[in-house]
A tleap script that builds the chain and sets N, CA, C and O, in Angstrom:
source leaprc.protein.ff14SB
mol = sequence {
  NMET GLY TRP PHE GLN ALA SER VAL GLY ASP
  VAL VAL ALA GLU ARG THR VAL HIE LEU THR
  ARG GLU SER LEU VAL ARG TYR ALA GLY ALA
  SER GLY ASP PHE ASN PRO ILE HIE TYR ARG
  ASP GLU VAL ALA GLU ARG VAL GLY LEU PRO
  GLY VAL LEU ALA HIE GLY MET LEU THR MET
  GLY LEU ALA VAL GLU THR LEU VAL PRO TRP
  LEU GLY ASP ALA GLY ARG ILE ALA GLU TYR
  GLY VAL ARG PHE THR ARG PRO VAL VAL VAL
  ASP SER GLU THR GLY ALA ASP LEU ARG ALA
  ILE ALA THR VAL ALA THR VAL ASP GLU GLU
  THR ALA ARG ILE ASP LEU THR VAL THR HIE
  GLY GLU THR THR VAL LEU GLY LYS ALA GLN
  VAL ARG VAL ARG LEU CALA
}
set mol.1.N position { -56.993 -20.641 -55.435 }
set mol.1.CA position { -56.916 -20.602 -53.997 }
set mol.1.C position { -55.541 -20.158 -53.518 }
set mol.1.O position { -55.314 -20.076 -52.311 }
set mol.2.N position { -54.639 -19.875 -54.409 }
set mol.2.CA position { -53.363 -19.292 -54.039 }
set mol.2.C position { -52.500 -20.173 -53.158 }
set mol.2.O position { -52.040 -21.231 -53.589 }
set mol.3.N position { -52.281 -19.745 -51.939 }
set mol.3.CA position { -51.389 -20.416 -50.997 }
set mol.3.C position { -51.901 -21.772 -50.558 }
set mol.3.O position { -51.115 -22.615 -50.125 }
set mol.4.N position { -53.208 -22.004 -50.660 }
set mol.4.CA position { -53.805 -23.227 -50.114 }
set mol.4.C position { -53.536 -24.399 -51.048 }
set mol.4.O position { -54.088 -24.468 -52.146 }
set mol.5.N position { -52.694 -25.309 -50.610 }
set mol.5.CA position { -52.312 -26.465 -51.426 }
set mol.5.C position { -52.586 -27.768 -50.671 }
set mol.5.O position { -51.698 -28.609 -50.531 }
set mol.6.N position { -53.809 -27.927 -50.191 }
set mol.6.CA position { -54.135 -29.125 -49.420 }
set mol.6.C position { -55.489 -29.659 -49.858 }
set mol.6.O position { -56.312 -28.939 -50.423 }
set mol.7.N position { -55.694 -30.929 -49.585 }
set mol.7.CA position { -56.945 -31.601 -49.932 }
set mol.7.C position { -57.601 -32.142 -48.670 }
set mol.7.O position { -56.960 -32.284 -47.629 }
set mol.8.N position { -58.886 -32.439 -48.785 }
set mol.8.CA position { -59.616 -33.036 -47.674 }
set mol.8.C position { -58.869 -34.291 -47.208 }
set mol.8.O position { -58.496 -35.147 -48.010 }
set mol.9.N position { -58.664 -34.373 -45.902 }
set mol.9.CA position { -57.966 -35.506 -45.308 }
set mol.9.C position { -56.491 -35.257 -45.040 }
set mol.9.O position { -55.862 -36.012 -44.298 }
set mol.10.N position { -55.929 -34.205 -45.636 }
set mol.10.CA position { -54.506 -33.907 -45.413 }
set mol.10.C position { -54.265 -33.362 -44.008 }
set mol.10.O position { -55.018 -32.514 -43.530 }
set mol.11.N position { -53.223 -33.846 -43.355 }
set mol.11.CA position { -52.756 -33.253 -42.102 }
set mol.11.C position { -51.865 -32.079 -42.503 }
set mol.11.O position { -50.864 -32.259 -43.197 }
set mol.12.N position { -52.237 -30.876 -42.060 }
set mol.12.CA position { -51.502 -29.674 -42.473 }
set mol.12.C position { -50.603 -29.112 -41.377 }
set mol.12.O position { -49.724 -28.297 -41.656 }
set mol.13.N position { -50.813 -29.534 -40.147 }
set mol.13.CA position { -49.973 -29.062 -39.048 }
set mol.13.C position { -50.145 -29.995 -37.864 }
set mol.13.O position { -51.202 -30.595 -37.673 }
set mol.14.N position { -49.087 -30.106 -37.071 }
set mol.14.CA position { -49.175 -30.866 -35.824 }
set mol.14.C position { -48.043 -30.440 -34.915 }
set mol.14.O position { -46.983 -30.011 -35.371 }
set mol.15.N position { -48.286 -30.564 -33.627 }
set mol.15.CA position { -47.254 -30.255 -32.651 }
set mol.15.C position { -47.649 -30.784 -31.283 }
set mol.15.O position { -48.812 -31.082 -31.013 }
set mol.16.N position { -46.634 -30.891 -30.426 }
set mol.16.CA position { -46.831 -31.239 -29.028 }
set mol.16.C position { -46.294 -30.091 -28.195 }
set mol.16.O position { -45.197 -29.591 -28.443 }
set mol.17.N position { -47.073 -29.676 -27.205 }
set mol.17.CA position { -46.666 -28.620 -26.289 }
set mol.17.C position { -46.583 -29.231 -24.894 }
set mol.17.O position { -47.514 -29.896 -24.440 }
set mol.18.N position { -45.462 -29.000 -24.225 }
set mol.18.CA position { -45.291 -29.491 -22.862 }
set mol.18.C position { -45.708 -28.395 -21.894 }
set mol.18.O position { -45.162 -27.293 -21.920 }
set mol.19.N position { -46.668 -28.699 -21.046 }
set mol.19.CA position { -47.136 -27.765 -20.025 }
set mol.19.C position { -46.544 -28.139 -18.677 }
set mol.19.O position { -46.402 -29.317 -18.348 }
set mol.20.N position { -46.204 -27.127 -17.910 }
set mol.20.CA position { -45.730 -27.313 -16.538 }
set mol.20.C position { -46.616 -26.461 -15.630 }
set mol.20.O position { -47.441 -25.680 -16.103 }
set mol.21.N position { -46.436 -26.621 -14.350 }
set mol.21.CA position { -47.159 -25.760 -13.409 }
set mol.21.C position { -46.764 -24.303 -13.632 }
set mol.21.O position { -47.592 -23.405 -13.483 }
set mol.22.N position { -45.507 -24.068 -13.986 }
set mol.22.CA position { -45.076 -22.704 -14.293 }
set mol.22.C position { -45.863 -22.147 -15.484 }
set mol.22.O position { -46.226 -20.971 -15.490 }
set mol.23.N position { -46.128 -22.989 -16.490 }
set mol.23.CA position { -46.938 -22.551 -17.643 }
set mol.23.C position { -48.295 -22.055 -17.175 }
set mol.23.O position { -48.805 -21.050 -17.669 }
set mol.24.N position { -48.878 -22.770 -16.215 }
set mol.24.CA position { -50.205 -22.403 -15.726 }
set mol.24.C position { -50.175 -21.092 -14.952 }
set mol.24.O position { -51.081 -20.269 -15.081 }
set mol.25.N position { -49.136 -20.900 -14.150 }
set mol.25.CA position { -49.010 -19.658 -13.390 }
set mol.25.C position { -48.810 -18.481 -14.345 }
set mol.25.O position { -49.401 -17.417 -14.161 }
set mol.26.N position { -47.978 -18.678 -15.360 }
set mol.26.CA position { -47.762 -17.612 -16.346 }
set mol.26.C position { -49.065 -17.279 -17.077 }
set mol.26.O position { -49.375 -16.107 -17.288 }
set mol.27.N position { -49.826 -18.308 -17.464 }
set mol.27.CA position { -51.098 -18.058 -18.144 }
set mol.27.C position { -52.081 -17.354 -17.208 }
set mol.27.O position { -52.807 -16.455 -17.632 }
set mol.28.N position { -52.104 -17.755 -15.953 }
set mol.28.CA position { -52.991 -17.093 -14.989 }
set mol.28.C position { -52.679 -15.604 -14.932 }
set mol.28.O position { -53.590 -14.776 -14.912 }
set mol.29.N position { -51.392 -15.263 -14.907 }
set mol.29.CA position { -51.008 -13.858 -14.881 }
set mol.29.C position { -51.415 -13.118 -16.140 }
set mol.29.O position { -51.861 -11.973 -16.077 }
set mol.30.N position { -51.262 -13.768 -17.277 }
set mol.30.CA position { -51.599 -13.122 -18.548 }
set mol.30.C position { -53.104 -12.977 -18.730 }
set mol.30.O position { -53.573 -11.986 -19.290 }
set mol.31.N position { -53.860 -13.964 -18.257 }
set mol.31.CA position { -55.307 -13.972 -18.494 }
set mol.31.C position { -56.111 -13.345 -17.362 }
set mol.31.O position { -57.247 -12.912 -17.558 }
set mol.32.N position { -55.510 -13.301 -16.181 }
set mol.32.CA position { -56.249 -12.822 -15.012 }
set mol.32.C position { -57.094 -13.901 -14.358 }
set mol.32.O position { -57.846 -13.612 -13.427 }
set mol.33.N position { -56.985 -15.152 -14.831 }
set mol.33.CA position { -57.744 -16.268 -14.258 }
set mol.33.C position { -56.903 -16.938 -13.175 }
set mol.33.O position { -56.095 -17.823 -13.460 }
set mol.34.N position { -57.099 -16.509 -11.938 }
set mol.34.CA position { -56.310 -17.029 -10.821 }
set mol.34.C position { -57.077 -18.058 -9.993 }
set mol.34.O position { -56.819 -18.199 -8.798 }
set mol.35.N position { -58.009 -18.775 -10.606 }
set mol.35.CA position { -58.719 -19.831 -9.896 }
set mol.35.C position { -57.675 -20.829 -9.390 }
set mol.35.O position { -56.883 -21.338 -10.184 }
set mol.36.N position { -57.657 -21.119 -8.086 }
set mol.36.CA position { -56.608 -21.985 -7.532 }
set mol.36.C position { -56.641 -23.433 -8.021 }
set mol.36.O position { -55.693 -24.172 -7.755 }
set mol.37.N position { -57.681 -23.866 -8.720 }
set mol.37.CA position { -57.664 -25.224 -9.286 }
set mol.37.C position { -56.585 -25.351 -10.361 }
set mol.37.O position { -56.250 -26.457 -10.787 }
set mol.38.N position { -56.045 -24.216 -10.793 }
set mol.38.CA position { -55.019 -24.219 -11.831 }
set mol.38.C position { -53.597 -24.179 -11.276 }
set mol.38.O position { -52.634 -24.134 -12.042 }
set mol.39.N position { -53.456 -24.194 -9.931 }
set mol.39.CA position { -52.096 -24.213 -9.392 }
set mol.39.C position { -51.972 -24.796 -7.986 }
set mol.39.O position { -50.855 -24.946 -7.491 }
set mol.40.N position { -53.087 -25.132 -7.324 }
set mol.40.CA position { -52.997 -25.674 -5.955 }
set mol.40.C position { -53.636 -27.053 -5.870 }
set mol.40.O position { -54.841 -27.207 -6.069 }
set mol.41.N position { -52.814 -28.051 -5.572 }
set mol.41.CA position { -53.288 -29.439 -5.492 }
set mol.41.C position { -54.410 -29.617 -4.482 }
set mol.41.O position { -55.408 -30.276 -4.776 }
set mol.42.N position { -54.260 -29.037 -3.294 }
set mol.42.CA position { -55.256 -29.262 -2.244 }
set mol.42.C position { -56.613 -28.663 -2.618 }
set mol.42.O position { -57.648 -29.214 -2.244 }
set mol.43.N position { -56.625 -27.566 -3.335 }
set mol.43.CA position { -57.898 -26.964 -3.760 }
set mol.43.C position { -58.548 -27.842 -4.832 }
set mol.43.O position { -59.748 -28.110 -4.774 }
set mol.44.N position { -57.758 -28.287 -5.806 }
set mol.44.CA position { -58.291 -29.166 -6.854 }
set mol.44.C position { -58.870 -30.433 -6.232 }
set mol.44.O position { -59.951 -30.878 -6.618 }
set mol.45.N position { -58.153 -31.015 -5.270 }
set mol.45.CA position { -58.615 -32.234 -4.601 }
set mol.45.C position { -59.906 -31.974 -3.816 }
set mol.45.O position { -60.841 -32.774 -3.866 }
set mol.46.N position { -59.949 -30.866 -3.103 }
set mol.46.CA position { -61.119 -30.527 -2.277 }
set mol.46.C position { -62.392 -30.389 -3.111 }
set mol.46.O position { -63.479 -30.714 -2.634 }
set mol.47.N position { -62.271 -29.915 -4.340 }
set mol.47.CA position { -63.475 -29.758 -5.175 }
set mol.47.C position { -63.716 -30.973 -6.072 }
set mol.47.O position { -64.570 -30.934 -6.958 }
set mol.48.N position { -62.960 -32.057 -5.839 }
set mol.48.CA position { -63.229 -33.315 -6.526 }
set mol.48.C position { -62.574 -33.484 -7.879 }
set mol.48.O position { -62.984 -34.348 -8.655 }
set mol.49.N position { -61.577 -32.688 -8.180 }
set mol.49.CA position { -60.883 -32.805 -9.468 }
set mol.49.C position { -59.752 -33.834 -9.364 }
set mol.49.O position { -59.257 -34.107 -8.271 }
set mol.50.N position { -59.348 -34.400 -10.502 }
set mol.50.CA position { -58.274 -35.399 -10.484 }
set mol.50.C position { -56.890 -34.804 -10.258 }
set mol.50.O position { -55.918 -35.548 -10.125 }
set mol.51.N position { -56.781 -33.495 -10.213 }
set mol.51.CA position { -55.511 -32.807 -10.008 }
set mol.51.C position { -55.624 -31.388 -10.510 }
set mol.51.O position { -56.696 -30.936 -10.912 }
set mol.52.N position { -54.499 -30.685 -10.483 }
set mol.52.CA position { -54.452 -29.313 -11.000 }
set mol.52.C position { -54.685 -29.355 -12.510 }
set mol.52.O position { -54.066 -30.143 -13.225 }
set mol.53.N position { -55.582 -28.500 -12.978 }
set mol.53.CA position { -55.980 -28.510 -14.394 }
set mol.53.C position { -55.418 -27.322 -15.153 }
set mol.53.O position { -55.304 -26.221 -14.614 }
set mol.54.N position { -55.068 -27.558 -16.409 }
set mol.54.CA position { -54.737 -26.461 -17.313 }
set mol.54.C position { -56.021 -25.672 -17.576 }
set mol.54.O position { -57.109 -26.246 -17.602 }
set mol.55.N position { -55.896 -24.396 -17.767 }
set mol.55.CA position { -57.034 -23.551 -18.112 }
set mol.55.C position { -57.593 -24.016 -19.457 }
set mol.55.O position { -56.836 -24.310 -20.382 }
set mol.56.N position { -58.908 -24.081 -19.558 }
set mol.56.CA position { -59.534 -24.475 -20.818 }
set mol.56.C position { -59.156 -23.554 -21.960 }
set mol.56.O position { -58.889 -24.014 -23.070 }
set mol.57.N position { -59.132 -22.250 -21.695 }
set mol.57.CA position { -58.798 -21.302 -22.754 }
set mol.57.C position { -57.327 -21.405 -23.157 }
set mol.57.O position { -56.985 -21.114 -24.304 }
set mol.58.N position { -56.456 -21.812 -22.239 }
set mol.58.CA position { -55.056 -22.056 -22.594 }
set mol.58.C position { -54.979 -23.235 -23.555 }
set mol.58.O position { -54.290 -23.173 -24.574 }
set mol.59.N position { -55.685 -24.299 -23.227 }
set mol.59.CA position { -55.708 -25.481 -24.085 }
set mol.59.C position { -56.244 -25.116 -25.468 }
set mol.59.O position { -55.678 -25.510 -26.488 }
set mol.60.N position { -57.332 -24.366 -25.490 }
set mol.60.CA position { -57.950 -23.948 -26.754 }
set mol.60.C position { -56.984 -23.083 -27.576 }
set mol.60.O position { -56.854 -23.266 -28.786 }
set mol.61.N position { -56.319 -22.151 -26.912 }
set mol.61.CA position { -55.387 -21.264 -27.610 }
set mol.61.C position { -54.177 -21.992 -28.157 }
set mol.61.O position { -53.756 -21.742 -29.286 }
set mol.62.N position { -53.609 -22.896 -27.361 }
set mol.62.CA position { -52.462 -23.666 -27.826 }
set mol.62.C position { -52.831 -24.534 -29.021 }
set mol.62.O position { -52.029 -24.710 -29.938 }
set mol.63.N position { -54.045 -25.076 -29.007 }
set mol.63.CA position { -54.481 -25.934 -30.113 }
set mol.63.C position { -54.542 -25.153 -31.419 }
set mol.63.O position { -53.993 -25.596 -32.428 }
set mol.64.N position { -55.201 -24.000 -31.414 }
set mol.64.CA position { -55.351 -23.242 -32.668 }
set mol.64.C position { -54.021 -22.644 -33.114 }
set mol.64.O position { -53.794 -22.467 -34.311 }
set mol.65.N position { -53.146 -22.332 -32.175 }
set mol.65.CA position { -51.827 -21.788 -32.508 }
set mol.65.C position { -51.034 -22.746 -33.399 }
set mol.65.O position { -50.150 -22.319 -34.141 }
set mol.66.N position { -51.348 -24.028 -33.324 }
set mol.66.CA position { -50.697 -25.037 -34.155 }
set mol.66.C position { -50.818 -24.690 -35.635 }
set mol.66.O position { -49.916 -24.986 -36.418 }
set mol.67.N position { -51.919 -24.071 -36.019 }
set mol.67.CA position { -52.182 -23.742 -37.421 }
set mol.67.C position { -51.434 -22.524 -37.945 }
set mol.67.O position { -51.213 -22.409 -39.150 }
set mol.68.N position { -51.044 -21.621 -37.069 }
set mol.68.CA position { -50.546 -20.314 -37.509 }
set mol.68.C position { -49.335 -20.399 -38.442 }
set mol.68.O position { -49.327 -19.705 -39.459 }
set mol.69.N position { -48.315 -21.208 -38.156 }
set mol.69.CA position { -47.200 -21.278 -39.115 }
set mol.69.C position { -47.648 -21.734 -40.506 }
set mol.69.O position { -47.147 -21.232 -41.512 }
set mol.70.N position { -48.570 -22.664 -40.566 }
set mol.70.CA position { -49.074 -23.136 -41.863 }
set mol.70.C position { -49.899 -22.059 -42.553 }
set mol.70.O position { -49.777 -21.867 -43.763 }
set mol.71.N position { -50.734 -21.356 -41.800 }
set mol.71.CA position { -51.557 -20.302 -42.375 }
set mol.71.C position { -50.712 -19.119 -42.841 }
set mol.71.O position { -51.047 -18.468 -43.830 }
set mol.72.N position { -49.625 -18.843 -42.135 }
set mol.72.CA position { -48.803 -17.701 -42.474 }
set mol.72.C position { -49.341 -16.393 -41.926 }
set mol.72.O position { -48.627 -15.391 -41.890 }
set mol.73.N position { -50.594 -16.395 -41.500 }
set mol.73.CA position { -51.246 -15.179 -41.003 }
set mol.73.C position { -52.449 -15.599 -40.169 }
set mol.73.O position { -53.409 -16.160 -40.698 }
set mol.74.N position { -52.401 -15.330 -38.861 }
set mol.74.CA position { -53.515 -15.698 -37.987 }
set mol.74.C position { -54.803 -14.994 -38.392 }
set mol.74.O position { -55.890 -15.438 -38.022 }
set mol.75.N position { -54.697 -13.902 -39.149 }
set mol.75.CA position { -55.877 -13.189 -39.637 }
set mol.75.C position { -56.714 -13.991 -40.623 }
set mol.75.O position { -57.841 -13.605 -40.935 }
set mol.76.N position { -56.181 -15.096 -41.113 }
set mol.76.CA position { -56.968 -15.973 -42.003 }
set mol.76.C position { -58.027 -16.759 -41.241 }
set mol.76.O position { -58.955 -17.299 -41.844 }
set mol.77.N position { -57.894 -16.826 -39.920 }
set mol.77.CA position { -58.873 -17.558 -39.106 }
set mol.77.C position { -60.152 -16.731 -39.032 }
set mol.77.O position { -60.162 -15.615 -38.512 }
set mol.78.N position { -61.221 -17.299 -39.561 }
set mol.78.CA position { -62.513 -16.600 -39.588 }
set mol.78.C position { -63.399 -17.021 -38.423 }
set mol.78.O position { -64.218 -16.235 -37.946 }
set mol.79.N position { -63.238 -18.247 -37.971 }
set mol.79.CA position { -64.108 -18.780 -36.924 }
set mol.79.C position { -63.400 -19.947 -36.251 }
set mol.79.O position { -62.670 -20.702 -36.894 }
set mol.80.N position { -63.627 -20.084 -34.936 }
set mol.80.CA position { -63.008 -21.171 -34.190 }
set mol.80.C position { -63.916 -21.525 -33.030 }
set mol.80.O position { -64.375 -20.643 -32.304 }
set mol.81.N position { -64.175 -22.806 -32.851 }
set mol.81.CA position { -64.989 -23.252 -31.737 }
set mol.81.C position { -64.585 -24.637 -31.290 }
set mol.81.O position { -64.085 -25.437 -32.081 }
set mol.82.N position { -64.805 -24.915 -30.017 }
set mol.82.CA position { -64.506 -26.231 -29.447 }
set mol.82.C position { -65.550 -26.565 -28.394 }
set mol.82.O position { -66.295 -25.700 -27.935 }
set mol.83.N position { -65.587 -27.845 -28.021 }
set mol.83.CA position { -66.273 -28.290 -26.806 }
set mol.83.C position { -65.187 -28.802 -25.878 }
set mol.83.O position { -64.314 -29.563 -26.292 }
set mol.84.N position { -65.244 -28.386 -24.631 }
set mol.84.CA position { -64.286 -28.886 -23.646 }
set mol.84.C position { -64.806 -30.231 -23.152 }
set mol.84.O position { -65.827 -30.291 -22.466 }
set mol.85.N position { -64.102 -31.314 -23.500 }
set mol.85.CA position { -64.617 -32.647 -23.200 }
set mol.85.C position { -63.936 -33.317 -22.015 }
set mol.85.O position { -64.592 -34.036 -21.261 }
set mol.86.N position { -62.638 -33.099 -21.832 }
set mol.86.CA position { -61.894 -33.706 -20.729 }
set mol.86.C position { -60.833 -32.711 -20.252 }
set mol.86.O position { -60.307 -31.933 -21.047 }
set mol.87.N position { -60.521 -32.739 -18.952 }
set mol.87.CA position { -59.507 -31.819 -18.438 }
set mol.87.C position { -58.089 -32.273 -18.773 }
set mol.87.O position { -57.837 -33.453 -19.018 }
set mol.88.N position { -57.184 -31.322 -18.778 }
set mol.88.CA position { -55.756 -31.615 -18.903 }
set mol.88.C position { -55.157 -31.457 -17.507 }
set mol.88.O position { -55.002 -30.342 -17.009 }
set mol.89.N position { -54.825 -32.583 -16.887 }
set mol.89.CA position { -54.220 -32.580 -15.555 }
set mol.89.C position { -52.721 -32.364 -15.728 }
set mol.89.O position { -52.053 -33.084 -16.471 }
set mol.90.N position { -52.206 -31.352 -15.021 }
set mol.90.CA position { -50.786 -31.005 -15.121 }
set mol.90.C position { -50.099 -31.429 -13.821 }
set mol.90.O position { -50.254 -30.786 -12.783 }
set mol.91.N position { -49.347 -32.511 -13.901 }
set mol.91.CA position { -48.652 -33.075 -12.747 }
set mol.91.C position { -47.556 -32.116 -12.267 }
set mol.91.O position { -46.882 -31.481 -13.077 }
set mol.92.N position { -47.386 -32.019 -10.951 }
set mol.92.CA position { -46.397 -31.085 -10.404 }
set mol.92.C position { -44.966 -31.461 -10.788 }
set mol.92.O position { -44.100 -30.589 -10.861 }
set mol.93.N position { -44.711 -32.726 -11.030 }
set mol.93.CA position { -43.353 -33.171 -11.376 }
set mol.93.C position { -43.151 -33.332 -12.881 }
set mol.93.O position { -42.173 -32.838 -13.442 }
set mol.94.N position { -44.085 -34.026 -13.525 }
set mol.94.CA position { -43.889 -34.380 -14.941 }
set mol.94.C position { -44.622 -33.471 -15.916 }
set mol.94.O position { -44.395 -33.567 -17.122 }
set mol.95.N position { -45.489 -32.597 -15.436 }
set mol.95.CA position { -46.234 -31.718 -16.327 }
set mol.95.C position { -47.259 -32.491 -17.147 }
set mol.95.O position { -47.819 -33.487 -16.690 }
set mol.96.N position { -47.492 -32.019 -18.353 }
set mol.96.CA position { -48.457 -32.666 -19.255 }
set mol.96.C position { -48.107 -32.302 -20.689 }
set mol.96.O position { -47.715 -31.171 -20.976 }
set mol.97.N position { -48.252 -33.267 -21.584 }
set mol.97.CA position { -48.058 -33.012 -23.007 }
set mol.97.C position { -49.412 -32.899 -23.680 }
set mol.97.O position { -50.279 -33.759 -23.526 }
set mol.98.N position { -49.574 -31.822 -24.427 }
set mol.98.CA position { -50.792 -31.566 -25.183 }
set mol.98.C position { -50.439 -31.708 -26.660 }
set mol.98.O position { -49.531 -31.035 -27.148 }
set mol.99.N position { -51.152 -32.580 -27.374 }
set mol.99.CA position { -50.860 -32.864 -28.787 }
set mol.99.C position { -52.005 -32.347 -29.644 }
set mol.99.O position { -53.171 -32.604 -29.345 }
set mol.100.N position { -51.678 -31.618 -30.710 }
set mol.100.CA position { -52.686 -31.104 -31.638 }
set mol.100.C position { -52.321 -31.520 -33.057 }
set mol.100.O position { -51.181 -31.364 -33.494 }
set mol.101.N position { -53.312 -32.051 -33.764 }
set mol.101.CA position { -53.152 -32.442 -35.166 }
set mol.101.C position { -54.266 -31.762 -35.951 }
set mol.101.O position { -55.443 -31.891 -35.612 }
set mol.102.N position { -53.887 -31.033 -37.010 }
set mol.102.CA position { -54.829 -30.270 -37.826 }
set mol.102.C position { -55.019 -30.961 -39.168 }
set mol.102.O position { -54.060 -31.192 -39.905 }
set mol.103.N position { -56.275 -31.289 -39.473 }
set mol.103.CA position { -56.616 -32.027 -40.690 }
set mol.103.C position { -57.661 -31.259 -41.482 }
set mol.103.O position { -58.626 -30.750 -40.911 }
set mol.104.N position { -57.474 -31.172 -42.791 }
set mol.104.CA position { -58.447 -30.504 -43.651 }
set mol.104.C position { -59.718 -31.346 -43.693 }
set mol.104.O position { -59.674 -32.527 -44.038 }
set mol.105.N position { -60.856 -30.733 -43.341 }
set mol.105.CA position { -62.134 -31.453 -43.312 }
set mol.105.C position { -62.989 -31.127 -44.531 }
set mol.105.O position { -63.572 -32.026 -45.137 }
set mol.106.N position { -63.067 -29.855 -44.894 }
set mol.106.CA position { -63.848 -29.438 -46.062 }
set mol.106.C position { -63.149 -28.262 -46.730 }
set mol.106.O position { -62.417 -27.508 -46.089 }
set mol.107.N position { -63.388 -28.120 -48.028 }
set mol.107.CA position { -62.843 -26.992 -48.787 }
set mol.107.C position { -63.912 -26.536 -49.763 }
set mol.107.O position { -64.511 -27.352 -50.464 }
set mol.108.N position { -64.152 -25.211 -49.809 }
set mol.108.CA position { -65.002 -24.665 -50.872 }
set mol.108.C position { -64.227 -23.531 -51.534 }
set mol.108.O position { -63.016 -23.432 -51.340 }
set mol.109.N position { -64.870 -22.695 -52.288 }
set mol.109.CA position { -64.140 -21.670 -53.033 }
set mol.109.C position { -63.532 -20.583 -52.154 }
set mol.109.O position { -62.519 -19.987 -52.520 }
set mol.110.N position { -64.137 -20.320 -51.002 }
set mol.110.CA position { -63.670 -19.208 -50.178 }
set mol.110.C position { -63.058 -19.611 -48.846 }
set mol.110.O position { -62.242 -18.878 -48.288 }
set mol.111.N position { -63.450 -20.780 -48.332 }
set mol.111.CA position { -62.979 -21.181 -47.012 }
set mol.111.C position { -62.641 -22.667 -46.964 }
set mol.111.O position { -63.006 -23.446 -47.844 }
set mol.112.N position { -61.939 -23.021 -45.912 }
set mol.112.CA position { -61.696 -24.434 -45.606 }
set mol.112.C position { -61.997 -24.605 -44.124 }
set mol.112.O position { -61.798 -23.688 -43.327 }
set mol.113.N position { -62.478 -25.792 -43.767 }
set mol.113.CA position { -62.640 -26.120 -42.356 }
set mol.113.C position { -61.523 -27.072 -41.979 }
set mol.113.O position { -61.319 -28.110 -42.609 }
set mol.114.N position { -60.815 -26.694 -40.943 }
set mol.114.CA position { -59.735 -27.525 -40.418 }
set mol.114.C position { -60.203 -28.090 -39.080 }
set mol.114.O position { -60.620 -27.342 -38.195 }
set mol.115.N position { -60.132 -29.400 -38.937 }
set mol.115.CA position { -60.494 -30.047 -37.679 }
set mol.115.C position { -59.232 -30.304 -36.875 }
set mol.115.O position { -58.231 -30.791 -37.399 }
set mol.116.N position { -59.295 -29.973 -35.608 }
set mol.116.CA position { -58.175 -30.196 -34.701 }
set mol.116.C position { -58.478 -31.398 -33.813 }
set mol.116.O position { -59.543 -31.474 -33.201 }
set mol.117.N position { -57.553 -32.319 -33.748 }
set mol.117.CA position { -57.615 -33.413 -32.792 }
set mol.117.C position { -56.635 -33.048 -31.690 }
set mol.117.O position { -55.432 -32.940 -31.929 }
set mol.118.N position { -57.151 -32.858 -30.485 }
set mol.118.CA position { -56.331 -32.370 -29.381 }
set mol.118.C position { -56.381 -33.398 -28.256 }
set mol.118.O position { -57.448 -33.703 -27.723 }
set mol.119.N position { -55.215 -33.926 -27.905 }
set mol.119.CA position { -55.154 -35.011 -26.930 }
set mol.119.C position { -54.128 -34.739 -25.838 }
set mol.119.O position { -53.164 -33.995 -26.016 }
set mol.120.N position { -54.379 -35.369 -24.713 }
set mol.120.CA position { -53.444 -35.420 -23.581 }
set mol.120.C position { -53.328 -36.906 -23.278 }
set mol.120.O position { -54.276 -37.525 -22.794 }
set mol.121.N position { -52.167 -37.473 -23.563 }
set mol.121.CA position { -52.038 -38.932 -23.472 }
set mol.121.C position { -52.927 -39.556 -24.542 }
set mol.121.O position { -52.859 -39.184 -25.713 }
set mol.122.N position { -53.741 -40.486 -24.139 }
set mol.122.CA position { -54.656 -41.150 -25.073 }
set mol.122.C position { -56.050 -40.520 -25.056 }
set mol.122.O position { -56.966 -41.026 -25.705 }
set mol.123.N position { -56.212 -39.426 -24.323 }
set mol.123.CA position { -57.532 -38.831 -24.119 }
set mol.123.C position { -57.723 -37.594 -24.980 }
set mol.123.O position { -56.887 -36.690 -24.974 }
set mol.124.N position { -58.823 -37.555 -25.719 }
set mol.124.CA position { -59.181 -36.360 -26.479 }
set mol.124.C position { -59.751 -35.338 -25.505 }
set mol.124.O position { -60.706 -35.629 -24.786 }
set mol.125.N position { -59.168 -34.139 -25.478 }
set mol.125.CA position { -59.553 -33.142 -24.482 }
set mol.125.C position { -60.423 -32.019 -25.051 }
set mol.125.O position { -61.074 -31.298 -24.295 }
set mol.126.N position { -60.437 -31.868 -26.359 }
set mol.126.CA position { -61.333 -30.905 -27.003 }
set mol.126.C position { -62.152 -31.651 -28.038 }
set mol.126.O position { -61.607 -32.396 -28.853 }
set mol.127.N position { -63.453 -31.452 -28.005 }
set mol.127.CA position { -64.318 -32.076 -28.990 }
set mol.127.C position { -64.785 -31.040 -29.994 }
set mol.127.O position { -64.845 -29.847 -29.697 }
set mol.128.N position { -65.110 -31.504 -31.167 }
set mol.128.CA position { -65.635 -30.623 -32.217 }
set mol.128.C position { -64.799 -29.349 -32.348 }
set mol.128.O position { -65.331 -28.246 -32.474 }
set mol.129.N position { -63.481 -29.531 -32.315 }
set mol.129.CA position { -62.556 -28.406 -32.459 }
set mol.129.C position { -62.419 -28.113 -33.954 }
set mol.129.O position { -61.751 -28.846 -34.683 }
set mol.130.N position { -63.054 -27.044 -34.393 }
set mol.130.CA position { -63.110 -26.731 -35.813 }
set mol.130.C position { -62.710 -25.285 -36.052 }
set mol.130.O position { -63.128 -24.376 -35.335 }
set mol.131.N position { -61.886 -25.096 -37.081 }
set mol.131.CA position { -61.398 -23.779 -37.447 }
set mol.131.C position { -61.783 -23.518 -38.900 }
set mol.131.O position { -61.439 -24.298 -39.788 }
set mol.132.N position { -62.486 -22.437 -39.134 }
set mol.132.CA position { -62.793 -22.035 -40.514 }
set mol.132.C position { -61.772 -20.990 -40.910 }
set mol.132.O position { -61.611 -19.979 -40.227 }
set mol.133.N position { -61.068 -21.236 -42.037 }
set mol.133.CA position { -60.041 -20.316 -42.512 }
set mol.133.C position { -60.404 -19.767 -43.890 }
set mol.133.O position { -60.976 -20.457 -44.735 }
set mol.134.N position { -60.047 -18.497 -44.078 }
set mol.134.CA position { -60.270 -17.830 -45.373 }
set mol.134.C position { -59.172 -18.252 -46.343 }
set mol.134.O position { -57.995 -18.288 -45.982 }
set mol.135.N position { -59.557 -18.568 -47.562 }
set mol.135.CA position { -58.578 -18.974 -48.559 }
set mol.135.C position { -58.056 -17.796 -49.371 }
set mol.135.O position { -56.939 -17.841 -49.886 }
set mol.136.N position { -58.855 -16.751 -49.487 }
set mol.136.CA position { -58.441 -15.585 -50.294 }
set mol.136.C position { -57.857 -14.511 -49.418 }
set mol.136.O position { -57.455 -13.459 -49.916 }
savepdb mol mol.pdb
quit
């Protein structure tokens, strides 16, 4: 398996990313997703949200990015999927911390499945976050 030196249950990567409202505006510009729930408190409140939310795809992207230094090559990622389970509310003053922990779930001769635990505070924000990586 060459570079792959991990066993089922091993934590292979982890990090915390601090998001601010500026992070959301920058992502909106990069992605083209300018839905005001991602930067305007009054709009988020009017539609019944607990506050301004981070973009789901931003959360998903930041989570999988946690693996890239360990993989050495993002091209090793063969498949990635998540369920969006809870929003990440980004406070205008304090922002939000997003935590990702990558754990080896399964290994066979050609691939490994890495499970990501992604949290904001004590809340898991992505469910069934699984990354299949090529070993060869």
